Structure formats: structure tokens, C-alpha cells
KOLNU-567960 format. One record per residue (C-alpha): x, z, y. Coordinates in Angstrom, 2 decimals. Layout:
px->X&pz->Z&py->Y
...
END
This chain:
px->6.90&pz->11.47&py->-24.03
px->6.98&pz->15.44&py->-26.08
px->9.32&pz->16.98&py->-28.13
px->8.59&pz->20.61&py->-28.91
px->11.49&pz->22.78&py->-30.72
px->10.44&pz->26.44&py->-32.46
px->12.64&pz->28.92&py->-32.97
px->11.72&pz->32.71&py->-33.89
px->14.55&pz->34.17&py->-36.07
px->16.97&pz->33.96&py->-33.80
px->18.61&pz->31.50&py->-35.74
px->21.64&pz->29.99&py->-34.07
px->21.02&pz->26.70&py->-32.76
px->24.38&pz->24.44&py->-32.03
px->24.56&pz->23.58&py->-28.35
px->25.85&pz->19.63&py->-28.39
px->29.46&pz->19.45&py->-27.34
px->31.15&pz->16.01&py->-28.79
px->29.94&pz->13.09&py->-27.43
px->27.31&pz->10.75&py->-29.72
px->25.43&pz->7.96&py->-28.61
px->26.03&pz->7.50&py->-25.31
px->28.83&pz->8.85&py->-23.44
px->27.60&pz->10.92&py->-19.95
px->29.99&pz->11.72&py->-17.48
px->29.43&pz->15.44&py->-17.80
px->31.22&pz->15.59&py->-21.50
px->27.45&pz->15.05&py->-23.34
px->25.85&pz->12.18&py->-25.10
px->22.46&pz->10.64&py->-24.21
px->20.80&pz->10.41&py->-27.51
px->17.86&pz->8.08&py->-26.73
px->17.79&pz->6.02&py->-24.08
px->14.54&pz->7.46&py->-22.66
px->15.69&pz->10.59&py->-21.15
px->11.92&pz->10.76&py->-19.33
px->11.16&pz->12.68&py->-22.61
px->8.82&pz->14.96&py->-21.95
px->9.94&pz->17.93&py->-24.63
px->8.14&pz->21.73&py->-25.20
px->10.84&pz->24.16&py->-27.03
px->8.47&pz->27.04&py->-28.78
px->10.23&pz->30.06&py->-29.30
px->9.19&pz->33.55&py->-28.88
px->12.90&pz->34.64&py->-28.55
px->13.37&pz->34.01&py->-24.98
px->16.93&pz->33.77&py->-25.74
px->16.43&pz->31.05&py->-28.45
px->14.03&pz->28.61&py->-26.02
px->17.10&pz->28.79&py->-23.08
px->19.78&pz->27.96&py->-25.49
px->17.83&pz->24.96&py->-26.82
px->17.26&pz->24.05&py->-23.90
px->20.33&pz->24.49&py->-22.49
px->21.52&pz->21.92&py->-25.00
px->18.65&pz->19.42&py->-24.27
px->18.82&pz->19.49&py->-20.40
px->23.06&pz->18.55&py->-20.45
px->22.14&pz->15.96&py->-23.41
px->20.22&pz->14.27&py->-20.56
px->16.32&pz->15.41&py->-21.01
px->15.01&pz->16.82&py->-17.68
px->11.45&pz->17.47&py->-19.01
px->11.65&pz->20.56&py->-20.60
px->8.69&pz->22.82&py->-21.05
px->8.80&pz->26.41&py->-22.82
px->6.67&pz->28.41&py->-24.82
px->7.00&pz->31.72&py->-26.31
px->3.98&pz->31.70&py->-29.12
px->2.60&pz->28.82&py->-31.60
px->-0.84&pz->29.23&py->-29.03
px->0.72&pz->28.93&py->-25.96
px->2.25&pz->25.61&py->-27.24
px->-1.02&pz->24.24&py->-28.24
px->-2.28&pz->24.76&py->-24.65
px->0.84&pz->23.27&py->-23.47
px->0.23&pz->20.31&py->-25.15
px->-3.63&pz->20.38&py->-24.26
px->-2.31&pz->19.92&py->-20.59
px->-0.03&pz->17.09&py->-21.48
px->0.73&pz->15.59&py->-25.03
px->3.70&pz->16.04&py->-26.95
px->5.00&pz->12.72&py->-28.86
px->7.66&pz->14.87&py->-30.95
px->7.19&pz->18.61&py->-32.65
px->10.23&pz->20.56&py->-33.33
px->9.09&pz->23.87&py->-35.48
px->10.61&pz->26.94&py->-37.00
px->9.12&pz->27.50&py->-40.33
px->8.76&pz->31.38&py->-39.68
px->6.92&pz->32.06&py->-36.55
px->4.16&pz->35.10&py->-36.17
px->0.35&pz->34.83&py->-35.83
px->0.81&pz->31.02&py->-36.66
px->3.79&pz->29.23&py->-38.78
px->5.12&pz->26.18&py->-38.68
px->2.67&pz->24.74&py->-41.34
px->-0.41&pz->25.55&py->-39.73
px->0.78&pz->24.57&py->-36.11
px->1.15&pz->21.13&py->-37.71
px->-2.28&pz->21.08&py->-39.31
px->-3.24&pz->22.13&py->-35.90
px->-1.27&pz->19.75&py->-34.16
px->-2.61&pz->16.97&py->-36.24
px->-5.95&pz->17.72&py->-36.05
px->-5.61&pz->17.26&py->-32.39
px->-3.89&pz->13.78&py->-32.49
px->-6.75&pz->12.85&py->-34.94
px->-9.37&pz->13.90&py->-32.67
px->-7.49&pz->12.03&py->-29.09
px->-6.64&pz->9.47&py->-30.49
px->-2.68&pz->10.17&py->-30.16
px->0.53&pz->10.61&py->-33.06
px->2.92&pz->13.86&py->-32.50
px->6.23&pz->13.57&py->-34.96
px->7.26&pz->16.62&py->-36.21
px->10.00&pz->18.60&py->-37.45
px->10.90&pz->22.05&py->-38.86
px->13.52&pz->24.44&py->-39.06
px->13.67&pz->26.74&py->-41.85
px->16.40&pz->28.52&py->-43.58
px->14.36&pz->27.97&py->-46.73
px->16.53&pz->25.41&py->-49.10
px->14.96&pz->23.55&py->-52.32
px->13.09&pz->20.50&py->-52.79
px->9.78&pz->22.85&py->-53.03
px->10.33&pz->23.81&py->-49.50
px->10.49&pz->19.88&py->-48.65
px->7.72&pz->18.51&py->-50.49
px->5.82&pz->21.65&py->-49.40
px->6.29&pz->20.59&py->-45.29
px->5.50&pz->17.07&py->-45.99
px->2.31&pz->17.42&py->-47.76
px->1.59&pz->19.58&py->-44.47
px->2.07&pz->16.36&py->-42.68
px->5.46&pz->16.94&py->-41.30
px->8.23&pz->14.08&py->-40.54
px->11.49&pz->15.90&py->-40.50
px->13.27&pz->18.72&py->-42.01
px->16.38&pz->20.41&py->-40.63
px->18.16&pz->23.46&py->-42.49
px->19.29&pz->26.41&py->-39.79
px->21.27&pz->26.16&py->-38.01
px->21.44&pz->22.48&py->-37.68
px->23.98&pz->20.12&py->-37.21
px->24.39&pz->18.58&py->-32.94
px->25.16&pz->15.72&py->-34.31
px->21.90&pz->15.56&py->-36.75
px->19.79&pz->17.24&py->-34.32
px->20.18&pz->14.88&py->-32.43
px->20.05&pz->12.12&py->-34.93
px->16.64&pz->13.36&py->-36.15
px->15.44&pz->14.00&py->-32.63
px->15.93&pz->10.40&py->-31.37
px->14.51&pz->9.20&py->-35.04
px->11.37&pz->11.67&py->-34.50
px->10.63&pz->9.69&py->-31.10
px->11.26&pz->6.36&py->-32.16
px->8.41&pz->7.10&py->-34.76
px->5.72&pz->8.63&py->-32.43
px->6.63&pz->5.58&py->-30.16
px->6.01&pz->3.35&py->-32.68
px->2.58&pz->5.12&py->-34.05
px->1.55&pz->5.44&py->-30.84
px->2.31&pz->2.17&py->-30.34
px->0.21&pz->1.10&py->-32.93
px->-2.81&pz->3.24&py->-32.21
px->-2.86&pz->1.56&py->-28.67
px->-2.52&pz->-1.67&py->-29.99
px->-5.86&pz->-0.55&py->-32.31
px->-7.56&pz->0.94&py->-29.54
px->-7.19&pz->-2.23&py->-27.17
px->-8.55&pz->-4.52&py->-31.05
px->-11.55&pz->-2.81&py->-30.98
px->-12.27&pz->-3.06&py->-27.41
px->-11.65&pz->-6.28&py->-27.69
px->-13.46&pz->-6.65&py->-30.54
px->-16.67&pz->-4.96&py->-29.03
px->-16.19&pz->-7.01&py->-26.08
px->-16.58&pz->-10.26&py->-28.67
px->-19.55&pz->-8.55&py->-30.11
px->-21.89&pz->-7.85&py->-27.00
px->-20.37&pz->-11.39&py->-25.72
px->-22.10&pz->-12.85&py->-28.84
px->-25.05&pz->-10.96&py->-28.43
px->-25.80&pz->-11.95&py->-24.28
px->-26.64&pz->-15.15&py->-22.64
px->-23.99&pz->-15.06&py->-19.98
px->-25.98&pz->-16.90&py->-17.51
px->-28.95&pz->-14.11&py->-16.92
px->-27.17&pz->-11.02&py->-18.78
px->-30.62&pz->-11.31&py->-21.32
px->-29.91&pz->-11.00&py->-24.96
px->-29.15&pz->-14.79&py->-26.75
px->-30.97&pz->-15.93&py->-29.82
px->-29.13&pz->-13.72&py->-31.73
px->-29.71&pz->-10.93&py->-30.07
px->-33.60&pz->-11.78&py->-30.51
px->-32.94&pz->-12.33&py->-33.95
px->-31.49&pz->-8.86&py->-34.65
px->-34.15&pz->-7.32&py->-32.74
px->-37.07&pz->-9.32&py->-34.42
px->-36.03&pz->-8.34&py->-37.49
px->-35.76&pz->-4.73&py->-36.79
px->-38.99&pz->-4.99&py->-35.21
px->-41.27&pz->-6.28&py->-38.20
px->-39.82&pz->-3.54&py->-40.56
px->-41.01&pz->-0.84&py->-38.32
px->-44.52&pz->-2.76&py->-37.84
px->-44.48&pz->-3.29&py->-41.37
px->-43.52&pz->0.22&py->-42.62
px->-46.01&pz->1.97&py->-39.69
px->-48.63&pz->-0.85&py->-40.01
px->-47.87&pz->-1.71&py->-36.77
px->-47.75&pz->-5.14&py->-34.57
px->-45.64&pz->-7.23&py->-33.14
px->-45.64&pz->-9.97&py->-30.69
px->-42.99&pz->-13.25&py->-30.40
px->-43.98&pz->-15.58&py->-27.46
px->-42.17&pz->-18.15&py->-26.31
px->-41.83&pz->-19.25&py->-22.83
px->-41.11&pz->-22.89&py->-21.69
px->-40.93&pz->-24.10&py->-18.40
px->-42.54&pz->-28.19&py->-18.81
px->-40.59&pz->-29.25&py->-15.47
px->-36.88&pz->-27.62&py->-16.23
px->-35.63&pz->-30.70&py->-18.34
px->-36.59&pz->-33.62&py->-15.61
px->-35.34&pz->-30.72&py->-12.50
px->-32.01&pz->-30.64&py->-14.11
px->-31.84&pz->-34.14&py->-14.69
px->-32.49&pz->-35.36&py->-11.26
px->-30.93&pz->-32.41&py->-9.06
px->-28.35&pz->-31.16&py->-11.68
px->-27.69&pz->-28.42&py->-13.89
px->-26.57&pz->-25.95&py->-11.45
px->-30.57&pz->-26.75&py->-9.99
px->-31.71&pz->-26.10&py->-12.92
px->-29.27&pz->-22.75&py->-13.86
px->-30.75&pz->-20.88&py->-10.62
px->-33.99&pz->-21.62&py->-11.62
px->-33.88&pz->-20.33&py->-15.32
px->-32.29&pz->-17.25&py->-13.84
px->-35.44&pz->-16.57&py->-11.22
px->-37.60&pz->-16.87&py->-14.68
px->-35.72&pz->-14.48&py->-16.39
px->-36.02&pz->-11.70&py->-13.54
px->-39.64&pz->-13.04&py->-13.25
px->-40.03&pz->-12.68&py->-16.63
px->-38.64&pz->-9.16&py->-16.82
px->-41.33&pz->-7.97&py->-13.91
px->-44.58&pz->-9.39&py->-16.32
px->-43.16&pz->-7.92&py->-19.26
px->-43.46&pz->-3.66&py->-20.06
px->-39.92&pz->-1.57&py->-20.09
px->-39.77&pz->-1.34&py->-23.65
px->-40.33&pz->-5.29&py->-24.11
px->-37.23&pz->-7.31&py->-25.74
px->-36.09&pz->-10.74&py->-23.37
px->-33.74&pz->-13.00&py->-24.44
px->-32.84&pz->-16.25&py->-23.87
px->-32.94&pz->-19.14&py->-27.12
px->-30.21&pz->-21.82&py->-27.15
px->-32.90&pz->-24.30&py->-25.80
px->-32.96&pz->-22.94&py->-22.90
px->-37.06&pz->-21.47&py->-23.22
px->-37.29&pz->-17.65&py->-23.33
px->-38.13&pz->-15.35&py->-26.12
px->-40.49&pz->-12.03&py->-25.76
px->-41.10&pz->-9.52&py->-27.98
px->-43.87&pz->-7.42&py->-27.26
px->-44.34&pz->-4.55&py->-29.82
px->-47.33&pz->-2.09&py->-30.39
px->-47.61&pz->1.24&py->-32.52
px->-51.13&pz->0.07&py->-33.12
px->-52.20&pz->-3.57&py->-34.50
px->-55.37&pz->-2.41&py->-32.01
px->-53.03&pz->-2.61&py->-28.92
px->-52.34&pz->-5.56&py->-28.93
px->-54.42&pz->-8.12&py->-25.72
px->-54.05&pz->-11.81&py->-24.78
px->-54.29&pz->-11.18&py->-21.10
px->-50.36&pz->-9.30&py->-22.06
px->-49.18&pz->-12.86&py->-22.39
px->-52.04&pz->-14.24&py->-20.06
px->-49.77&pz->-11.88&py->-17.24
px->-46.43&pz->-14.39&py->-17.89
px->-47.42&pz->-17.26&py->-17.39
px->-49.81&pz->-15.92&py->-14.29
px->-45.73&pz->-14.18&py->-13.24
px->-44.48&pz->-17.74&py->-14.23
px->-47.01&pz->-19.93&py->-12.38
px->-47.99&pz->-17.67&py->-9.09
px->-45.18&pz->-18.88&py->-6.49
px->-42.90&pz->-21.72&py->-6.22
px->-39.10&pz->-21.12&py->-7.08
px->-36.72&pz->-20.94&py->-4.71
px->-32.99&pz->-22.67&py->-4.93
px->-30.32&pz->-24.65&py->-3.12
px->-32.54&pz->-28.13&py->-3.03
px->-35.28&pz->-26.05&py->-2.04
px->-38.63&pz->-24.83&py->-3.29
px->-39.69&pz->-26.28&py->-6.82
px->-43.11&pz->-25.79&py->-8.26
px->-43.36&pz->-25.34&py->-12.21
px->-45.62&pz->-24.35&py->-14.41
px->-45.36&pz->-23.12&py->-17.41
px->-46.76&pz->-23.02&py->-21.20
px->-45.95&pz->-20.48&py->-23.68
px->-46.44&pz->-20.27&py->-27.78
px->-47.39&pz->-17.26&py->-29.42
px->-47.81&pz->-15.67&py->-32.85
px->-48.52&pz->-11.95&py->-33.89
px->-47.50&pz->-10.60&py->-36.72
px->-50.36&pz->-7.55&py->-38.04
px->-48.24&pz->-4.61&py->-40.48
px->-50.61&pz->-4.80&py->-43.17
px->-49.62&pz->-8.35&py->-44.07
px->-46.84&pz->-9.02&py->-46.14
px->-43.50&pz->-8.83&py->-43.87
px->-41.79&pz->-11.90&py->-43.04
px->-38.72&pz->-12.88&py->-41.70
px->-37.66&pz->-12.74&py->-37.92
px->-36.82&pz->-16.80&py->-38.53
px->-40.21&pz->-17.37&py->-40.28
px->-41.77&pz->-15.99&py->-37.18
px->-40.12&pz->-17.82&py->-34.60
px->-40.76&pz->-21.30&py->-36.93
px->-44.53&pz->-19.87&py->-36.25
px->-43.87&pz->-18.99&py->-32.30
px->-42.12&pz->-22.22&py->-32.01
px->-44.36&pz->-24.62&py->-33.76
px->-47.66&pz->-22.68&py->-31.39
px->-45.49&pz->-23.65&py->-28.16
px->-44.97&pz->-27.08&py->-29.43
px->-48.79&pz->-27.82&py->-29.67
px->-48.83&pz->-25.91&py->-25.71
px->-46.35&pz->-28.32&py->-24.51
px->-48.38&pz->-31.73&py->-25.89
px->-51.23&pz->-30.22&py->-24.03
px->-51.06&pz->-30.46&py->-20.54
px->-54.71&pz->-28.61&py->-20.63
px->-53.42&pz->-26.38&py->-22.65
px->-51.13&pz->-23.30&py->-21.07
px->-51.36&pz->-21.02&py->-24.40
px->-51.30&pz->-21.06&py->-27.79
px->-51.78&pz->-18.53&py->-30.35
END
């Protein structure tokens, strides 16, 4: 963790000399259980920087960096984030309030939090309010009492730790949510989209076709013998065939076509056409040929399997329909093809 102390006025920052917290053998106290706290001291006066560093070193902190200006401090923080910033209000080029705003902006961009304490000679509630309005976490008048300084630094470090833990928890939750959303749209066996994915994509394609007078074809593909193979050889063999079928469909389809595995082990293929006239039934026939042209290799041996397809085509000059309606129309065509051994494709 990091603390930044800034003071350019030369005002004395008292060195801690009395025990406070856990007693150390050198007569100073450890004010935080985590003495690995990374500290940045910012002051345009080298003497003030050295005074503060000496105090913090004797208090048990070892990772201490120093900067001669707020700009230099920001560069140091870019290399290693700071959880706590102690800054003097009045500084040349960039004062403590401006530095606070810069740090807050940086924290927001990087998804971290830096607790900020301002040192000031100003007295009065209006200065306190102004500091808090600018995003300062705490406020100390100069010169600070050594025990109060240690207690405020300790509290600021706890604030930073709590805030950063919350930010990290939020990031992990967002990552989990994204993974769950992805899992809810992807078929685990094949890696293709699932039925929910197909519905989402189909709705988008139908809307675009209706708006731009294009066309959308939905083809539902079924392997006739898959159910009987599953009953005879088991689900694992059937799954091998389903994976192979997805590969064949991917080879037969255009790169822009959407392929998804539906809940009933059939596959759906969405083919979008910018112009309605571009639709050709030969595209559906090519898919069937890819399914039927050779046996499926499985752990139980090679198996000859035939396919059937139900297809529905939507023209953009028609009344727009929903994805569910189009899926029902294509399903009816698939039922028709399934029921007639001589009919491989129903349009």
C-alpha cells in the first residue's frame, strides 16, 4: 500500500518519539500491522521530505518514495499505485486540491482507490468543507500531533484497503457475471451458440432485414438416426456425432452465418441476405450434402447418418415477425421433412 505526504512550506512535521501501538525495540511504535505499506513523500523542500521519511522509517515502514513536486508524485504513482496520499494544501504549480482531483481521476480510470489526507495551516470549517468537497478523506492542521498523525495514517490505510477490497470484489463479481452470461448463450458440448443465442441473433437479423428490405433464412437441421444411436450406443457416442455435425455445418456455412445447437439436439442456421434476391435454395442443399456425404467416425465405429432440414425464409418487405414465430415456422417444415423419408428438405 502507499501513503504520499506533501509539504512545501517547511513547517515542522513532528517526528514520533512516544510509543503508540505495538512497541518496537527502537522505542518507536508500529502504527499498522502491515509495515510493508508503500509511502510517497512529496515536498518541494528536501529537508521536509527527509524529516517525514525518518519518522516513518522509525515507525516501521520501509517502502518509502519521495518526490519534489506533485507532478513527480503522479509519475511515481503511475509506476506503483498509492493507497494513501498525505498532501500539503499549498504547493507551487499544483496545490493539494488539484492533486486530489488528478488522483481521483486516475483512480477512476484504473479502478483503484487512494485515501487522501491534506496538511494545511488554514483553520475554519469552510476550508474543511472545501477539502471534503474535492474528495479529500481526512484533514490535519500543521504541525500535526505525532500520535494523531499516526492514528490518521492508520485509519487512512484501512479506508484504502477496504475500498480496494470492495473494488476487487466488484471486478470479480463482474467477471463472474460475464462468464455466466457467456455460459448462458454457449452450448458447452460444441462451443456453438445455444437456443437463447439463436433467438437473440434471429431477432436482430429480422429487424435489420425489415428495416433494409433484406432477407433472413432459418434452417433447422436434424440427424434422423441420432436418437436411435443414442439409445443403442449411449450418450457419449451421440455426443461425438453432434460435435462432428457442428464441424461439418461450420464448413458448409458462410463465415457470416450463425450456427446454434437447439435444446432438442438439432442445429439452427441463420443466413442473412442484404438483398432478398440473393437467397438460393442451393445453400440449403449444400448443407445437406455436407451432412450426408460420408460416414461419421465414432469410438464405436463409422456410422452412416442421413439428415433432414426444415427451412423458412423471411423477406424484408413482409410484415415483421418475431424470432419465436420464425422458429415455429421452420420447426413445422422440419416436422414435414422428418415425416417423409423421401423428403430431405422442406421449404
